[in-house]
C-alpha positions in Angstrom: 42.1 -4.4 -0.8 41.3 -8.1 -1.3 37.9 -9.3 -0.1 37.7 -11.5 2.9 37.7 -15.1 1.8 34.2 -15.8 3.1 32.8 -13.1 0.9 34.8 -14.1 -2.2 34.0 -17.8 -1.8 30.2 -17.1 -1.3 30.1 -14.9 -4.4 32.0 -17.5 -6.6 29.7 -20.2 -5.5 26.6 -18.1 -6.1 27.5 -17.0 -9.5 28.6 -20.4 -10.6 25.0 -21.8 -10.5 23.3 -18.8 -12.2 22.5 -18.9 -15.8 24.5 -17.2 -18.4 22.9 -14.1 -19.8 23.0 -12.4 -23.1 26.0 -10.2 -23.8 24.2 -8.1 -26.6 22.4 -4.8 -26.4 22.6 -2.0 -23.9 21.8 -4.3 -21.0 25.1 -6.2 -21.4 27.1 -3.1 -20.4 24.9 -2.4 -17.4 25.3 -5.9 -16.2 29.0 -5.9 -16.6 29.2 -2.7 -14.5 27.1 -4.3 -11.8 29.4 -7.4 -11.8 32.4 -5.1 -11.3 30.7 -3.5 -8.3 29.6 -6.9 -6.9 33.1 -8.3 -7.2 34.5 -5.4 -5.2 31.9 -5.9 -2.4 31.4 -9.6 -2.3 28.3 -11.1 -0.8 27.1 -10.0 2.7 28.1 -11.9 5.9 26.7 -11.6 9.4 29.7 -9.6 10.5 28.8 -6.7 8.2 27.3 -3.8 10.2 24.0 -3.6 8.3 23.6 -7.3 8.6 24.3 -7.8 12.3 20.6 -8.4 13.1 19.8 -10.5 10.1 21.9 -13.6 9.0 22.2 -13.5 5.2 23.4 -17.0 4.8 20.3 -18.4 3.2 19.9 -15.4 0.9 23.5 -15.8 -0.5 23.8 -19.6 -0.5 24.5 -21.1 -3.9 21.3 -23.1 -3.9 17.9 -21.8 -2.7 16.7 -23.5 0.5 13.6 -25.6 -0.1 10.3 -23.8 0.4 7.1 -25.7 -0.1 4.3 -24.0 -2.0 1.5 -22.4 0.2 -2.2 -23.0 -0.4 -4.2 -19.9 0.7 -7.4 -22.0 0.5 -10.4 -19.9 -0.4 -9.0 -16.6 0.4 -9.8 -14.1 -2.3 -6.8 -13.0 -4.5 -5.0 -9.8 -3.4 -6.3 -6.8 -5.1 -9.0 -8.7 -6.9 -11.6 -6.0 -6.7 -9.3 -3.4 -8.2 -9.3 -2.7 -11.9 -5.7 -3.0 -12.9 -3.3 -4.1 -15.7 -1.9 -7.5 -14.5 1.5 -8.8 -15.3 2.2 -12.3 -13.8 5.6 -14.0 -13.2 5.7 -17.6 -12.1 8.9 -18.4 -10.4 10.4 -15.3 -12.0 9.3 -16.3 -15.5 6.9 -14.1 -17.3 3.5 -15.8 -18.0 1.8 -14.1 -21.0 -1.2 -16.5 -20.7 -2.1 -15.1 -17.3 -1.0 -11.5 -18.1 -2.9 -8.7 -19.7 -1.8 -6.9 -22.9 0.9 -4.4 -22.2 -1.1 -1.5 -23.3 -2.1 1.4 -21.1 -2.8 5.0 -22.1 0.0 7.4 -20.9 2.2 4.3 -20.0 4.8 2.4 -22.0 5.5 -1.1 -20.6 8.1 -3.4 -21.9 9.9 -6.5 -20.6 13.5 -6.3 -19.7 14.2 -9.6 -21.4 13.3 -8.3 -24.8 14.0 -4.5 -24.5 17.5 -5.2 -23.1 18.7 -6.6 -26.5 18.3 -3.3 -28.3 21.1 -0.9 -28.8 19.4 2.2 -27.5 16.7 2.4 -24.9 15.4 5.0 -22.4 16.1 2.6 -19.5 19.9 2.9 -20.2 19.8 6.1 -18.1 18.0 4.3 -15.2 18.9 0.6 -15.1 21.5 0.1 -12.4 22.0 3.8 -12.0 20.1 4.4 -8.9 21.3 1.1 -7.5 25.0 2.2 -8.0 24.3 5.6 -6.4 22.7 3.7 -3.4 26.0 1.7 -2.8 27.3 4.8 -1.0 27.9 5.0 2.0 26.6 1.4 2.6 27.2 -1.5 0.4 24.1 -3.3 -0.8 25.6 -6.3 -2.7 22.3 -8.2 -3.2 21.0 -5.2 -5.1 24.1 -5.3 -7.4 23.5 -9.1 -7.7 20.1 -8.4 -9.0 21.3 -5.8 -11.5 24.0 -8.1 -12.8 21.8 -11.3 -12.9 18.2 -10.4 -13.3 16.6 -12.7 -16.0 13.6 -10.4 -16.5 11.7 -7.5 -15.2 9.4 -4.7 -16.4 10.4 -1.3 -17.8 7.7 1.3 -17.3 7.8 4.8 -18.7 4.9 7.0 -17.6 4.1 10.1 -19.6 0.6 11.1 -18.3 -1.8 10.0 -15.6 -2.2 6.2 -15.8 -5.9 5.4 -16.0 -5.4 2.3 -13.7 -2.7 0.6 -11.6 -0.1 -1.6 -13.0 -0.1 -4.9 -11.0 2.9 -7.2 -10.7 1.8 -10.6 -9.6 4.4 -13.1 -8.3 3.6 -16.9 -8.2 5.6 -19.4 -6.3 5.3 -22.8 -8.0 8.6 -24.7 -7.5 9.9 -25.7 -4.0 13.4 -24.8 -5.2 12.9 -21.7 -7.4 15.4 -19.0 -7.2 14.0 -15.8 -9.0 15.9 -12.6 -9.7 14.0 -9.7 -11.2 14.9 -6.0 -11.8 12.2 -3.5 -12.6 12.6 0.2 -13.7 9.9 2.9 -13.6 10.4 6.4 -15.0 7.7 9.1 -14.4 8.0 12.1 -16.6 7.0 15.7 -15.6 3.5 15.7 -14.1 2.9 12.0 -14.6 1.3 9.6 -12.0 1.2 6.0 -11.5 0.1 3.4 -8.9 2.2 0.2 -8.9 0.9 -2.8 -7.1 2.8 -6.0 -6.2 1.7 -9.1 -4.5 2.8 -12.7 -4.1 5.7 -14.8 -2.8 7.5 -15.0 -6.2 9.8 -18.1 -5.5 11.4 -20.2 -2.8 14.0 -17.4 -2.8 13.4 -14.0 -4.4 15.8 -11.3 -5.1 14.5 -8.1 -6.6 15.3 -4.5 -7.4 12.9 -1.7 -8.2 14.4 1.6 -9.5 12.1 4.6 -9.6 12.8 8.0 -11.2 10.0 10.5 -10.2 10.1 13.6 -12.3 9.2 17.2 -11.5 5.5 17.3 -10.1 5.0 13.6 -10.7 3.5 11.1 -8.2 4.4 7.5 -7.7 2.3 5.3 -5.3 3.4 1.8 -4.5 1.6 -0.8 -2.5 3.0 -4.3 -2.0 1.7 -7.3 -0.2 4.3 -10.1 0.3 2.8 -13.5 0.0 1.7 -15.7 3.0 4.1 -18.6 2.1 5.5 -19.7 5.4 8.9 -20.9 4.1 9.8 -18.4 1.4 12.8 -16.0 1.6 13.1 -12.7 -0.1 15.6 -9.8 -0.4 14.0 -6.8 -2.1 15.3 -3.3 -2.9 13.7 -0.1 -3.8 15.9 2.8 -5.1 14.2 6.1 -5.7 15.1 9.6 -6.8 12.7 12.5 -6.7 12.8 15.6 -8.6 11.1 19.0 -7.5 7.6 18.9 -6.2 7.5 15.1 -6.6 5.7 12.6 -4.5 6.8 9.0 -3.6 4.7 6.7 -1.5 5.5 3.1 -0.7 3.7 0.7 1.7 4.4 -3.0 2.2 2.4 -5.5 4.1 4.3 -8.7 5.1 2.5 -11.7 6.5 4.5 -14.9 7.1 7.7 -15.9 5.4 10.8 -17.5 6.9 13.1 -14.5 6.1 12.3 -11.2 4.5 14.8 -8.3 4.1 13.2 -5.1 2.5 15.6 -2.3 1.7 14.6 1.2 0.5 17.1 3.9 -0.5 15.4 7.2 -1.3 17.0 10.5 -2.5 15.0 13.7 -2.4 17.0 15.5 -5.1 14.6 18.3 -5.9 13.0 21.0 -3.6 9.5 20.5 -2.2 9.5 16.8 -2.8 7.9 14.3 -0.4 8.8 10.6 0.3 6.6 8.4 2.5 7.9 4.8 3.1 5.8 2.7 5.5 5.3 -1.0 6.4 3.3 -3.4 8.5 4.5 -6.8 9.3 2.7 -9.7 11.2 4.7 -12.8 12.1 4.3 -16.0 14.0 7.0 -18.5 14.9 9.9 -18.9 12.4 9.5 -15.4 11.1 12.4 -12.9 10.6 11.5 -9.6 9.1 13.9 -6.8 8.4 13.2 -3.2 7.2 16.3 -1.3 6.3 15.6 2.3 5.0 18.0 5.1 4.0 16.5 8.5 3.2 18.7 11.3 2.0 17.5 15.0 1.9 19.6 16.6 -0.8 17.4 19.6 -1.4 15.6 22.2 0.7 11.9 22.1 1.8 11.4 18.4 1.5 9.4 16.0 3.6 10.1 12.3 4.5 8.1 9.9 6.7 9.3 6.4 7.7 6.5 4.5 9.6 7.0 0.9 10.4 4.9 -1.4 12.7 5.4 -5.1 13.5 3.2 -7.5 15.5 5.2 -10.5 16.6 4.4 -13.8 18.4 5.8 -17.3 19.2 9.4 -16.3 18.8 9.1 -14.2 15.7 11.9 -11.6 15.1 11.4 -8.0 13.7 14.3 -5.7 12.7 14.2 -2.0 11.7 17.2 0.0 10.6 16.4 3.5 9.5 18.4 6.5 8.7 17.6 10.2 7.7 20.6 11.9 6.2 20.2 15.8 5.7 22.9 17.1 3.4 24.4 20.7 3.7 22.0 23.2 2.1 18.9 21.0 2.7 17.2 23.5 4.9 13.5 23.4 5.8 13.8 19.6 6.0 11.0 17.8 7.7 12.0 14.3 8.5 10.0 11.9 10.6 10.7 8.3 11.5 8.9 5.8 13.8 9.5 2.1 14.3 7.3 0.2 16.8 6.6 -3.5 17.7 3.9 -5.2 19.5 5.1 -8.4 21.1 2.3 -10.7 21.8 4.4 -13.0 24.0 7.8 -13.1 25.9 9.6 -15.2 23.2 9.5 -12.6 20.3 11.9 -9.8 19.9 12.3 -6.5 18.0 15.7 -5.1 17.2 15.9 -1.4 16.1 18.7 1.0 15.0 17.2 4.4 14.2 19.7 7.1 13.0 19.8 10.8 12.2 22.8 12.5 10.5 22.2 16.2 9.9 24.3 18.8 8.3 21.8 21.7 8.1 20.6 23.9 10.9 17.1 24.8 9.9 15.5 21.4 10.0 12.7 19.4 11.9 13.7 15.8 12.3 12.7 13.2 14.8 13.0 9.5 15.3 11.5 7.1 17.8 11.4 3.4 18.5 9.2 1.5 21.0 8.6 -2.2 21.8 5.9 -3.4 24.2 3.0 -5.7 24.9 -0.8 -5.3 24.5 -2.0 -2.5 26.8 -3.8 -4.4 29.6 -5.7 -1.4 30.7 -7.3 -0.9 27.3 -7.8 -4.7 27.0 -9.6 -4.6 30.3 -11.7 -1.6 29.4 -13.0 -3.2 26.2 -13.8 -6.5 28.0 -15.6 -4.5 30.6 -17.9 -3.2 27.9 -18.7 -6.7 26.8 -16.1 -7.1 24.0 -14.8 -10.8 24.0 -11.1 -10.9 24.8 -10.1 -12.3 21.4 -12.0 -9.5 19.5 -10.6 -6.9 21.9 -7.0 -7.9 21.3 -7.6 -7.9 17.5 -9.0 -4.4 17.7 -6.0 -3.2 19.6 -3.6 -4.8 17.2 -5.4 -3.1 14.3 -5.3 0.2 16.1 -1.5 -0.2 16.6 -1.1 -0.9 12.9 -3.3 1.9 11.8 -0.6 4.7 11.5 1.3 2.6 8.9 -1.9 1.8 7.0 -2.8 5.5 6.8 0.1 5.9 4.5 -1.8 4.2 1.8 -3.4 6.9 -0.3 -6.1 4.8 -2.0 -9.0 4.0 0.4 -10.0 0.9 -1.4 -6.5 -0.6 -1.2 -6.2 0.5 2.5 -9.5 -1.4 3.2 -8.2 -4.5 1.5 -5.1 -4.4 3.7 -7.2 -4.1 6.8 -9.2 -7.1 5.7 -6.1 -9.2 5.1 -4.7 -8.2 8.7 -8.1 -9.1 10.2 -7.9 -12.5 8.5 -4.4 -13.1 9.7 -5.3 -12.2 13.3 -8.2 -14.5 13.2 -6.2 -17.4 12.1 -3.4 -16.8 14.6 -5.1 -15.5 17.6 -5.4 -18.9 19.3 -1.7 -19.2 19.4 -1.4 -16.0 21.3 -3.5 -17.4 24.1 -6.6 -15.6 23.5 
């Protein structure tokens, strides 16, 4: 069946302005397969079911909308107190001068731009593979675009327990930058890694992260998306877990004109655990969309989806979350919660939680709420001498606490709380406090 003209035209225009990439090495075949998938799907439009709450026009336009760089002033760099191996990308271009040496015991790290030219590489079995699996039953064309057109990324193979986190730092320098990156992480049996990501990356950022978590391995992921007010981003996580594996991912988003974070998780081995969480705080022209799809394909697995959004001055939050329990996936424990705190009457939260279950011995739940600050609790704190502004900040932090609890590292969790406290202090006056 031919694509609708709008999808076809948008794809042709987008591809026309992207750079030509190398057609040598194992990566060329993977890119070609992704282009085939992309051609069959076209780029998303507002009429698509999974884009009905978020207009993709600025994410698929041929040219990236202008987004001025943001100066964070004297705020300390994110994760500055954490001993980590740093890899820096400026507008999607790797910067060796600001990056550390790619050497870490128990971890192999290579750049996609160089490793992709070889004939044989371990990433052949991962690059684009999980993304392709994640296209069913819902098309994710921007992910296919990132697989087909990524100019760089990192390939990480973990064979042991990483001594320190790997930190991907994204710097936005050009007002019109349009970065596309694709990362792959494979954790072998019993291995463990913490991956940190922070920064706005570009005026427009498209990214895929594919993660294969082997038997008994553990992958922890913490991401802080940059404070740029005008940036736009479409990110995707595709993960597959083996038996007794653990996957944890937490994202903090503050500011940004438009953010769409997708996560597609497959619990393929028994006794595996996947926790995906996020906290978002937005003011004014802020549209934030979390779209999550978790598949239970094996017995005795656990999943948690915990998403909290604080919105003010017309900001918009979206959550689309699904738990799919396949036949035979007995003893499934699936939990999903999405909540918003609206600090005024102009903001809105749109939610579509879903359960699809084909097993009979399961424990699954989902819930979604949207509301204002609890005036009774606010009055109680004020009656105890707490100033109104401070009291509201405490209640907001208490609201976000369940999502932050999904961060396993106490030092990182404390850094996140500090960032949120700073954001609330800067924006509280706009909430009328």
